[in-house]
C-alpha positions in Angstrom: -5.0 -93.5 19.0 -4.0 -95.1 22.3 -2.6 -91.8 23.5 -5.9 -90.0 22.7 -7.9 -92.7 24.5 -5.7 -92.5 27.5 -5.9 -88.8 27.5 -9.8 -88.9 27.5 -9.8 -91.5 30.3 -7.4 -89.4 32.4 -9.6 -86.4 31.9 -12.7 -88.2 33.1 -10.8 -89.5 36.1 -10.0 -86.0 37.3 -13.4 -84.6 36.4 -15.1 -82.8 39.3 -18.3 -81.0 40.0 -16.4 -77.7 39.5 -15.5 -78.8 35.9 -19.2 -79.7 35.4 -20.3 -76.3 36.5 -17.7 -74.6 34.4 -19.0 -76.4 31.3 -22.7 -75.6 32.1 -22.0 -71.9 32.6 -20.1 -71.6 29.3 -22.8 -73.6 27.5 -25.5 -71.3 28.9 -23.6 -68.2 27.9 -23.2 -69.5 24.4 -26.9 -70.4 24.3 -27.9 -66.9 25.5 -25.6 -65.3 22.9 -27.2 -67.4 20.1 -30.7 -66.5 21.3 -29.8 -62.8 21.2 -28.3 -62.9 17.7 -30.5 -65.6 16.1 -33.1 -63.3 14.7 -30.8 -60.4 13.8 -28.3 -59.7 11.1 -25.5 -60.5 13.5 -26.3 -64.2 13.0 -24.7 -64.0 9.6 -21.5 -62.7 11.2 -21.6 -65.6 13.7 -21.9 -68.1 10.8 -19.0 -66.4 9.0 -16.7 -66.5 12.1 -17.6 -70.2 12.6 -16.6 -71.0 9.0 -13.3 -69.2 9.5 -12.6 -71.1 12.7 -13.3 -74.4 10.8 -11.0 -73.3 7.9 -8.3 -72.5 10.5 -8.4 -76.0 12.1 -8.5 -77.7 8.7 -5.5 -75.7 7.5 -3.6 -76.7 10.6 -4.6 -80.4 10.2 -3.6 -80.4 6.5 -0.2 -78.8 7.4 -0.9 -75.5 5.5 1.1 -73.4 8.0 1.0 -70.2 6.0 -2.8 -70.3 5.5 -3.3 -71.2 9.2 -1.0 -68.3 10.2 -2.9 -65.8 8.0 -6.3 -66.9 9.4 -5.0 -66.8 13.0 -3.7 -63.3 12.4 -7.0 -62.1 10.9 -8.9 -63.6 13.9 -6.6 -61.8 16.4 -6.9 -58.5 14.5 -10.6 -58.9 14.1 -11.5 -59.0 17.8 -12.0 -55.3 17.9 -14.0 -55.4 14.7 -16.3 -58.1 16.3 -16.9 -56.0 19.3 -18.0 -53.1 17.1 -20.2 -55.3 15.0 -21.8 -57.0 18.0 -22.2 -53.7 19.9 -26.1 -53.7 19.9 -26.2 -57.4 21.0 -23.6 -56.8 23.8 -25.5 -53.7 25.0 -28.7 -55.7 24.9 -27.2 -58.5 27.0 -25.7 -56.0 29.6 -29.1 -54.2 29.8 -30.8 -57.5 30.6 -28.2 -58.2 33.3 -28.2 -54.7 34.8 -31.9 -54.3 34.6 -32.8 -57.4 36.6 -33.1 -56.9 40.3 -33.6 -59.8 42.7 -34.8 -57.7 45.6 -37.7 -55.4 45.7 -40.3 -54.0 48.0 -43.6 -55.7 48.7 -46.5 -53.6 47.4 -49.3 -52.7 49.9 -53.0 -53.6 49.4 -53.8 -50.0 48.5 -51.2 -50.0 45.8 -52.6 -53.2 44.4 -56.1 -51.6 44.2 -54.6 -48.6 42.5 -52.9 -50.9 39.9 -56.3 -52.5 39.3 -57.8 -49.1 38.6 -55.0 -48.1 36.3 -55.4 -51.4 34.4 -59.1 -50.7 33.9 -58.3 -47.2 32.5 -55.8 -48.6 30.1 -58.1 -51.4 28.9 -60.9 -48.9 28.5 -58.7 -46.5 26.5 -57.3 -49.3 24.3 -60.8 -50.7 23.6 -62.1 -47.2 22.6 -59.1 -46.5 20.4 -59.4 -50.0 18.8 -63.0 -49.3 17.8 -62.0 -45.9 16.3 -58.8 -47.3 14.8 -56.6 -44.8 16.6 -53.0 -45.9 16.7 -51.4 -46.1 20.2 -48.2 -47.3 21.9 -48.3 -47.8 25.7 -45.3 -49.0 27.7 -45.7 -50.5 31.2 -42.3 -50.1 32.8 -41.3 -53.0 35.1 -38.0 -53.8 36.7 -35.8 -52.5 33.8 -35.6 -48.7 34.1 -36.3 -46.9 30.9 -34.6 -43.6 31.6 -33.3 -43.0 28.1 -36.7 -43.7 26.6 -38.4 -41.3 29.1 -35.8 -38.6 28.4 -36.6 -38.7 24.6 -40.2 -37.7 25.3 -42.2 -35.1 27.1 -42.5 -35.5 30.9 -46.1 -35.4 32.1 -46.3 -37.1 35.5 -50.0 -37.4 35.2 -52.6 -39.8 36.5 -53.6 -42.6 34.1 -57.1 -42.2 32.8 -58.7 -43.3 29.5 -59.5 -39.7 28.6 -55.9 -38.6 28.9 -54.6 -41.6 27.0 -57.1 -41.1 24.2 -56.4 -37.4 23.9 -52.6 -38.1 23.7 -53.0 -40.5 20.7 -55.7 -38.5 18.9 -54.4 -37.9 15.4 -53.1 -34.4 14.9 -52.0 -33.9 18.5 -48.3 -33.1 19.2 -47.5 -36.4 21.0 -49.6 -38.9 19.1 -46.8 -40.4 17.1 -44.6 -41.5 20.1 -45.1 -43.9 23.0 -46.3 -43.2 26.5 -44.4 -44.7 29.5 -46.3 -45.6 32.7 -44.3 -46.2 35.9 -45.9 -47.3 39.2 -49.4 -46.1 38.1 -48.2 -42.7 36.9 -48.2 -41.6 33.2 -44.7 -40.4 33.3 -43.9 -39.3 29.7 -45.4 -39.2 26.2 -44.1 -38.8 22.7 -41.2 -41.1 23.5 -39.0 -42.6 20.8 -38.2 -46.4 20.8 -35.6 -48.6 19.2 -36.9 -50.6 16.2 -36.6 -54.4 16.2 -34.1 -55.8 13.7 -35.7 -59.2 13.5 -35.8 -60.7 10.1 -38.9 -63.0 10.5 -41.5 -60.3 11.2 -44.6 -60.0 9.2 -44.1 -57.5 6.4 -47.5 -56.0 7.2 -46.4 -54.9 10.6 -45.8 -51.1 10.8 -43.3 -48.9 12.7 -45.4 -49.0 15.9 -45.2 -52.8 16.1 -41.5 -52.9 15.3 -40.9 -50.3 18.0 -43.0 -52.2 20.5 -41.0 -55.4 19.8 -37.7 -53.4 19.9 -38.2 -52.1 23.4 -39.6 -55.4 24.6 -36.4 -57.1 23.4 -34.2 -54.7 25.4 -36.3 -54.6 28.6 -38.9 -56.5 30.6 -41.6 -53.9 29.8 -45.0 -54.9 28.7 -45.9 -52.9 25.6 -49.4 -52.4 24.2 -50.0 -51.6 20.6 -53.2 -50.5 18.9 -53.1 -50.7 15.2 -54.1 -47.6 13.2 -55.0 -49.7 10.1 -57.0 -52.5 11.7 -57.7 -51.5 15.3 -56.1 -54.7 16.5 -54.7 -54.7 20.0 -51.3 -56.5 20.4 -49.1 -57.0 23.4 -45.3 -57.4 23.3 -43.2 -58.8 26.1 -39.7 -60.4 26.2 -39.4 -60.0 22.4 -42.6 -61.8 21.6 -45.8 -60.4 20.2 -49.4 -61.6 21.0 -51.9 -60.2 18.5 -55.7 -59.9 18.6 -55.8 -59.4 22.4 -59.3 -58.9 24.0 -60.2 -56.6 26.9 -60.1 -59.4 29.5 -56.9 -60.9 28.3 -55.3 -57.4 28.2 -56.2 -56.8 31.9 -54.9 -60.2 32.9 -51.5 -59.4 31.2 -51.4 -56.0 32.9 -51.8 -57.6 36.3 -49.8 -60.8 35.7 -47.2 -59.8 38.2 -49.8 -60.0 40.9 -50.0 -63.2 42.9 -52.6 -64.1 45.5 -51.1 -64.5 49.0 -54.3 -64.9 50.9 -58.1 -64.5 50.7 -58.2 -60.8 50.5 -54.5 -59.6 50.2 -52.3 -59.7 47.1 -48.7 -58.8 46.8 -46.4 -58.2 43.8 -43.9 -61.0 43.4 -41.0 -58.7 42.6 -40.9 -54.9 42.4 -38.1 -52.6 41.7 -36.5 -50.1 44.2 -35.4 -46.7 43.2 -35.3 -45.9 39.4 -34.1 -43.1 37.3 
């Protein structure tokens, strides 16, 4: 016991700011990993691995050398298996890291005015489709490039108007089942396919559109608008969270939330991306 106490005291005597930063970084990485896996099936794997590690330490403490050796061998051999199992979570984490850009251009006043016009058109389209109970899925691309999603659909490169959006999602049209992607005020693609969320705590009444909206918002910083075909309810997904029963004013505020006032008459975007796919 005295050796253990002396070892702890010695460790604290040599504890530096570098050690503190080392612990904070590791703790943050573990925290982010748990956040990513908490609401997916992978959390069960994490629990299983944790139990195996506890069993390994208990076996070593009890002197069960054969059991400890078997568990240690399984853990070493299972590293590749864990990489395969956690492939979606690893990819999601890397997409978050790679999709974040700390530098970007400042948008001009004319571009801000254009974004306001685009927001009005989107709000008008969503309001009209909500009244008619026409299902819709609209993605506002931000810093994370959505090249794979865009490639899965039909390239349009059209201006954003309520008439075009409503015509795309009109039942029976070729592109009404997919999502549209809007980048820098341009309706870039329609009929796009999205990854479905694997969260286990979702309302069972939520359909494929809502799960797809959550799925892409979990993998990017996009703002995603969903109009329910069953109820006409407008929902907004962002950063893996869904806000339901969104009104016209709140929807426009969300569309322009990246805009910050920098003077009486001039506004600038806080962060904007550079070149994208």
